[in-house]
N, C-alpha and C positions, 0 to 999 in steps of 0.2 A: 280680867279671867278669861278665860276656856277653860271647861271642862273637858276631860276626856269621854268618850264615847263609853268607854266601861263605867264610868260613874253614874253617866246620865240614864243606860243600860240596866246596872245594878241597882237605881233607884228604880227604874219600871217594873226588873224582878220580881224586888220588895212590892211591888202594892200590888201587882199582879198576886203575889203569896197571900198579901193581905185579905184580896178580894174572897177567898177561899178558908182565912182561916178559920182553925176549927171544923173543917171539912175534911180531913185529912191531907192523906200526901198528895202533892199535884206533880204530873209527869214535867220532864223538861219540854216533852213534844207538845203538851198541851200550853203551856208557856208559848215554845216560838211560836205556835200557829197564830194565838191570841197577840202575840207584841210585833211579830214579825220582824222575831233579830232568831237569826240561826240557831240550831241545836250544837255548836261548835261550839261559837263564841259563846253562848249561855253555861255551856262547862266551863270556859276560861274564867266565868264573873262569879260562878258557883261558888271554886274553889275559896276566891277569899272570904265570903260571906262566910262559908263554914268556918273557916280557921278564925273569922273574928268571935263565933259565936251569936251570929244575927240569921242564920239558917240552919238548919236541921235536916236529913236527910234518911230513907230508910229504906231497902232493900228490897226485894220480891216482887211478885205480880201485885200488889196492892203497892210497891212502892213509888218515891217521888221528893219531893223535898216540902219544906214546909220554915213556918217561920220557929225562932227558936224564942223570940218573946211576942210579948203582945205587942200589937203596930203602932202602938201608944208610947210603946219606950223606944223605940228606935225613929233618929232623927235622919235629916237630911246630912245634919254637920256628921255622923257616924259614916255615912255613905261617902261622902264628900273626902274627910280622910281616911278613910282605908283606900280609893283607889287613886285620891291626888298625892299621896304620900307628904312631903313637906305641905302644913300646911300657909304656910306665909306668902304673902300677896309676892313679896321679895326675898333674895335669897340673904340680904344683910341684917334682915332681922332675929332669924334663928340662929346665922353664926356671922355677928359684926366684924368676926377675920376674915373677911371677903372682900370686905370693900375697907380700903385705907383711910375716906372719909366719914366709917360710921360712928366715932367716936362724937364727929362736931357736925355731924349732918343733920340738918333740919328737917329734910324732906323724908328722913328715915322715922321719926316718930309720928310719921302724919300717915305711912304709911303702917305701922304697928297700930294707930289706930284704927285705920279700915278693917286692916286684915281681922282686930278683934269684933269688929263690930258685925262684919261680914259672919263668923262664924257664932257669932250670939244669935244674931237671926237664924242660920242656919240648925243649931243646937236646938232652937224655939219651936221647929217645922217637925211636925212626927209623920211617920207612914198614916197611921190613921185621921189626920189631919189634913192630908192631901186626898184620901179616898172619899173622907164625906166634903171636900171642898170649906175645909172650913177658915182654908185663908185670907187674912183682913188687913 
C-alpha cells in the first residue's frame, strides 16, 4: 500500500499544528516554510481537515489554523481514512460484488485481516505519540 502525498502531508500539517497547540493560530505561510510544502498545496489539504473537524481556522490579523481537537484525540487512522477514501487494501473487501470469486476466495479473508490489522495500528498512533516520539 502506498499512501498519497495528501495523506503524508496532511499528517505533517497536523504535527506542525500540534507543535504549536495552545499558542494560538498558525499561518499557512509559517507551516509552508517549516514543512517545505507550497501554500497552494497546503490549502488543498486543509479543506478536508477542516470539514472533518480536525482543524479549525480564524480570520483576521491574528488568524490562521489550529487543531480542533487535542493531539491525543487525532490518529493516523483518521488522516489515512480522510485522504485515502476507501480504507480496504483491495476492492473486494468492501464491495464483494466487484469480484466474481469473492464468495469462495481464500485470499480475500487474508486481505480483510491485513486491512483490519493495518487500521488497528494506525488508530493506535496519535499525533501526540508522533510529536513525542512514543512509537514503540
